[in-house]
RODOSE-593987 format. One record per residue: x, y, z of N, C-alpha, C, CB in turn. Coordinates in steps of 0.2 Angstrom, whole numbers, plus 2048, in hexadecimal, padded with zeros to 3 digits. Glycine has a CB too. Example, Ala and Ser with C-alpha at 12.3 -4.5 7.8 and 13.67 -1.06 7.14 Angstrom:
<rs>
R n.u n.v n.w ca.u ca.v ca.w c.u c.v c.w cb.u cb.v cb.w
R 842 7E4 827  83E  7EA  827 842 7F0 827  839  7EA  82D
R 840 7F5 823  844  7FB  824 840 800 827  846  7FD  81D
</rs>
This chain:
<rs>
R n.u n.v n.w ca.u ca.v ca.w c.u c.v c.w cb.u cb.v cb.w
R 27B AAD 260  277  AB3  25E 271 AB2 25F  277  AB4  259
R 26C AB7 260  268  AB8  265 262 AB7 25D  268  AC0  26A
R 25C AB5 25F  255  AB4  259 253 ABA 258  24F  AAF  25B
R 255 AC1 25C  251  AC7  25A 257 AC9 254  250  ACD  261
R 251 ACE 250  255  AD0  24C 25A AD6 24C  251  AD0  248
R 25E AD8 249  263  ADF  24C 25E AE4 24C  26A  AE2  247
R 25A AE4 246  256  AE9  245 24F AE8 245  257  AEC  23E
R 248 AEB 24A  241  AE6  24A 240 AEA 242  239  AE8  253
R 240 AEF 23F  23F  AEF  237 245 AF0 234  239  AF5  234
R 245 AED 22E  24C  AF1  228 248 AF1 222  254  AEB  226
R 24A AF7 220  245  AFA  21B 249 AFE 216  241  AFF  21E
R 247 AFA 20F  24D  AFA  20A 248 AFD 204  250  AF1  208
R 24B B04 202  248  B09  1FC 24C B07 1F6  24A  B11  1FD
R 249 B04 1F2  24C  B03  1EB 24E B0B 1E8  247  AFE  1E6
R 254 B0A 1E5  254  B12  1E3 259 B10 1DD  256  B18  1EA
R 259 B0B 1D9  25B  B09  1D4 25B B0E 1CC  256  B01  1D4
R 25E B0F 1C9  25E  B13  1C4 25F B0F 1BD  262  B17  1C6
R 25A B10 1B9  25C  B0C  1B3 25E B11 1AD  256  B08  1B1
R 261 B0E 1A8  262  B14  1A4 260 B11 19B  26C  B17  1A5
R 25A B0D 19C  257  B09  196 252 B0B 194  256  B02  198
R 250 B11 198  247  B13  196 244 B0F 19B  244  B12  18D
R 246 B0B 19E  240  B07  1A2 23E B09 1A9  241  AFE  1A3
R 238 B07 1AA  237  B0B  1B2 23B B0B 1B6  233  B0B  1B5
R 23D B0F 1BB  242  B0F  1C3 240 B12 1C8  249  B11  1C2
R 243 B11 1CD  240  B14  1D3 241 B1A 1D4  242  B12  1D9
R 248 B1B 1D2  24C  B21  1D3 249 B28 1CF  254  B1F  1D0
R 245 B24 1C8  242  B2B  1C6 23C B2D 1C9  241  B2B  1C0
R 239 B29 1CC  233  B2A  1D2 234 B2C 1D8  22F  B25  1D3
R 23B B30 1DA  23B  B33  1E0 23E B2E 1E7  233  B37  1E0
R 240 B29 1E4  241  B25  1E8 248 B26 1EE  241  B20  1E5
R 24C B2A 1EA  254  B2C  1EF 250 B31 1F3  25D  B31  1EA
R 24B B36 1F4  249  B3B  1F8 246 B38 1FE  244  B40  1F4
R 243 B32 1FA  23A  B2E  1FF 240 B2B 204  233  B25  1F9
R 244 B27 202  24A  B25  206 24D B29 20B  24F  B24  201
R 24F B30 20A  253  B34  20F 24D B36 212  258  B3B  20D
R 249 B38 211  242  B3A  214 240 B34 21A  23C  B3A  20E
R 241 B2E 217  23E  B29  21E 245 B28 223  23B  B1F  21B
R 249 B29 221  250  B29  224 24F B2E 229  256  B2A  220
R 24E B36 228  24F  B3B  22C 249 B3B 231  24F  B41  229
R 242 B38 22E  23C  B37  233 23D B32 23A  236  B33  22E
R 240 B2D 235  243  B29  23A 249 B2A 241  245  B25  236
R 24C B2E 240  251  B32  244 24D B36 247  257  B37  241
R 248 B39 246  244  B3E  249 23F B3A 24E  23F  B41  244
R 23D B35 24D  238  B32  251 23D B2C 256  232  B2E  24C
R 243 B2C 256  24A  B2C  259 247 B22 259  24B  B31  263
R 246 B20 252  245  B19  251 24B B16 24C  23E  B17  24E
R 24F B19 24D  256  B16  248 25B B13 24C  259  B1C  243
R 25E B0F 249  262  B0A  24C 261 B03 24F  265  B0C  24F
R 266 B00 253  265  AFA  255 260 AF7 259  269  AFA  257
R 25B AF3 255  256  AF1  25B 24F AF4 258  257  AF5  263
R 250 AFA 254  24A  AFF  250 24A AFD 248  24C  B07  250
R 24C B03 246  24A  B02  23F 250 B05 23B  244  B06  23D
R 251 B01 236  255  B05  231 253 B06 228  25D  B01  232
R 256 B0B 228  253  B0D  220 25A B0C 21D  250  B15  21F
R 25A B09 218  25F  B07  213 25D B09 20C  261  B00  212
R 261 B0A 206  261  B0A  1FF 262 B07 1FD  263  B0D  1FD
R 260 B02 1F8  261  AFB  1F5 260 AFC 1ED  25B  AF6  1F7
R 265 AF7 1EA  264  AF9  1E3 25E AF6 1E1  26A  AF6  1E0
R 25D AF3 1DA  258  AF1  1D6 253 AEB 1DD  25B  AED  1CE
R 24F AED 1DE  24B  AE9  1E1 246 AE3 1DC  246  AEE  1E6
R 245 AE4 1D5  244  AE0  1D0 23B AE2 1D0  247  AD8  1D3
R 238 AE8 1D3  233  AE8  1D3 232 AF1 1CF  22F  AE6  1DA
R 236 AF3 1CD  234  AF9  1CB 22F AFB 1C6  238  AFC  1C9
R 22C AF6 1C2  226  AF9  1BF 21F AFB 1C6  223  AF3  1B9
R 221 AF9 1CB  21A  AFA  1CF 21E AFE 1D5  215  AF2  1D1
R 222 B02 1D3  227  B06  1D7 224 B0F 1D6  22F  B05  1D5
R 227 B12 1DA  22D  B11  1DF 22C B0B 1E4  22E  B19  1E4
R 230 B06 1E6  22E  B02  1EA 233 B03 1F0  22E  AFD  1E6
R 232 AFF 1F5  234  AFD  1FC 233 AF8 200  233  B01  200
R 236 AF5 202  236  AEE  206 237 AEE 20D  23B  AEA  203
R 232 AEB 213  234  AED  219 235 AE4 21C  22C  AF3  21E
R 23B AE4 21E  23C  ADC  221 23C ADD 22A  245  AD8  21F
R 23B AD7 22D  23A  AD1  22C 234 AD0 227  239  ACD  231
R 22E AD4 226  229  AD1  226 228 AD0 21D  225  AD5  229
R 22D AD4 21B  22D  AD4  212 228 AD5 20F  22E  ACD  20F
R 223 ADC 213  21F  AE0  20F 222 AE5 20C  219  AE3  212
R 21F AE6 204  221  AE8  200 21B AED 1FF  224  AE3  1FB
R 21F AF6 1FE  21A  AFD  1FD 21D AFE 1F6  21D  B04  204
R 217 B04 1F4  21A  B07  1EE 216 B0E 1F4  217  B05  1E5
R 219 B12 1EE  218  B1C  1F3 216 B21 1EE  220  B20  1F6
R 215 B26 1EF  216  B2B  1EB 218 B32 1ED  210  B2D  1E9
R 216 B32 1F4  219  B39  1F6 21D B37 1FF  211  B41  1F6
R 21E B3D 200  220  B3D  207 21C B3A 20E  220  B44  206
R 215 B3C 209  20E  B3C  20E 20F B33 20F  205  B3F  209
R 20F B30 209  20F  B28  208 214 B25 20E  212  B26  200
R 21A B28 20D  21F  B26  211 21D B25 218  224  B29  210
R 21A B2C 21B  21A  B2E  221 214 B29 223  218  B36  221
R 20F B25 21E  209  B23  221 20D B1D 223  203  B22  21D
R 212 B19 21D  215  B12  21F 219 B11 225  219  B11  219
R 21D B19 226  220  B18  22C 21B B18 233  224  B1D  22C
R 218 B1C 233  212  B1E  23A 20E B17 23A  20B  B25  239
R 20D B14 235  206  B0F  236 20A B08 236  1FF  B0F  22E
R 211 B07 232  213  AFF  233 218 B00 236  215  AF9  22B
R 21D B05 236  223  B05  239 221 B03 243  228  B0E  236
R 21F B0B 241  21D  B0D  248 215 B09 24E  21C  B15  247
R 210 B07 249  20B  B06  24B 209 AFE 24A  207  B0A  247
R 20E AFB 245  20E  AF4  244 209 AF1 23F  20D  AF0  249
R 206 AF7 23C  201  AF5  237 202 AF5 22F  1FC  AF9  237
R 200 AF0 22C  202  AF1  224 1FD AF7 221  1FF  AE9  220
R 200 AFB 21D  1FD  B01  219 1F9 AFE 214  202  B06  216
R 1F3 AFA 213  1F1  AF7  20F 1F0 AFA 208  1ED  AF4  211
R 1EF B01 207  1EC  B04  201 1F4 B05 1FD  1E8  B0D  204
R 1FB B05 200  202  B04  1FE 204 AFF 1FC  207  B06  202
R 203 AFA 1FF  204  AF4  1FE 204 AF0 1F9  201  AF1  202
R 20B AEC 1F6  209  AE9  1EF 20D AE2 1F0  20C  AEF  1E7
</rs>
């Protein structure tokens, strides 16, 4: 096995739903944000092996700070409000290699 990752970036969007009244990412547009990111990566031809993988995740245990996503292998955590925030994370971090400080948690 080589020492390079299968994906350059692996992005996990928490899309957890809670039914006990506590905050959850699903209530804050996480599913739509994940779908938007996946579609955008395909448009940029940056999806697939050696590039970027956008995944759904269950609870990442940071819902109170959410909605949240995490990018590996860096382990960078972000929160976001809308598609513009997702686009900024894609353009700055995934394409440009720079952390988006204003969205980092």
